[in-house]
N, C-alpha and C positions, 0 to 999 in steps of 0.2 A: 841711409836707412830712414824707415818707421818704425814708429813704437805707438801703443797706446799705454797711459798709465792711468791706473785706479787709485787713488791714494786716498788714506783717513787722515788728518792735520788732526791730531790732538790736541797740540796743544790751541785750535781756535776753541771757539766759545762749546765747549760742549762732545768738542770735536768736530770734524766738517769734510762731506769726502769731497772730492775734485777730480773729474776726467780732463786730459790731458791729450794730444795729438803731440807726437815731436818726430820733425824732420830731421836727420845731420845738415849742416850748409856743406855747400861743394867745398871738398880741399879743405875744411874745418874740421879737427878733431872733438873739438871741446863744445862747440858751437851749434845752436840746433833752432833752427822755425819752431814755435810752439804754442799750440791753440787751446787754452786750458777753460774752463768753466765749473761752478761749484752742481753738486750734483744731491738732490733731497731723495732720491725713492735709488738705493746701492743693489738693489735685489734689483730691478729693471733692469739698470745702468749693465750689470753684469749678464742681464739675459738677452740685453743687446749688442753686446760684445760678441756672447754665443753666436746670435743669429748672425752675425755677419761675420765668423768664423774665426773669430779671434783666439786662442788657447793660452791659456794661463802660461809660459813659458820660467816665471819666478815668482817668487813671495818672500821682501826683505822686507823686515822690521831696524828700524833704526830711529835714531834718535835727535835733534838737529838743535841750534842755537842759531838766530840770526840775528845778524845786524845791519841796520843800512846807514849808509853816510854816502847825502846828495844823492846820485841814480846808481849808488855800486850795493850791492847786495853782497854782505860775507856770510855764510852759510861754514858753521861747524858741525863736522856730522861724525856722528858717532853708531861705528857698529861692531857687532859680537866680535867678529872673523879678523877685523883688520885696523890698524894705530888711527883714531882720529884723524881726520884732513881738514882741509880748508877750501871751500868753493865759491870764487871768486866770478859772480854776476853783475855786467853792468847792459846798459844799452845801445852799446859800441864799443869797439877795439878800443879804443883809447880811454874809455870809461875803465876799463878791468884794466889797462895797463897802469893808469892813476890809481885804481884799487891793488894792484900789487905794490907799486913802488907806496902806499901810507899802510902797507900791514908786511913793510919791511922786503921783500919780496924783490926778483928780478925776474925778466922772462927765461933766463937759464934755470929757473927754481921752479918752474910750473912743470906737472908730471903731462908727458904727453904718452899714449901708449893705445892699447887694448881697451883695459877698463883698469881702476883701481885694483878691482879684485883679481883682475889676474897678475896683476902687478905683483901682487903678494902671495900670492901660489895660487895651486889646486886647491890647498886646503880652505882655503881664503873663496872661494866661489860657492856664491846663493845658490842652494836646492833649485836646480831646474827640473821644471816640471815634463 
């Protein structure tokens, strides 16, 4: 799976746009290779994506609270259609497992499925264009 995301980080100084390209790592549902960079001209970025043949698949609004401890990032994510959830990212599998333990979870608590939206059912799926 390969996807592009153009997003506004409203918490950044006055809001900052970021363009990222993600590819799901082989054999891993939650792991992804990612390249991201800041965008200063969002209209040009949208036009570039269109010229490359990208189509808008979904538009999602969410709030996020982020904490970083060592090399582990803890994101509390809030969507209107599903309960809040915790996403833990790290520089390695070992770092993520450490983050799980620090947060009071084990590997058995980790959500593994198609997506958190599918987990909560059809009414929770973001609008797909």
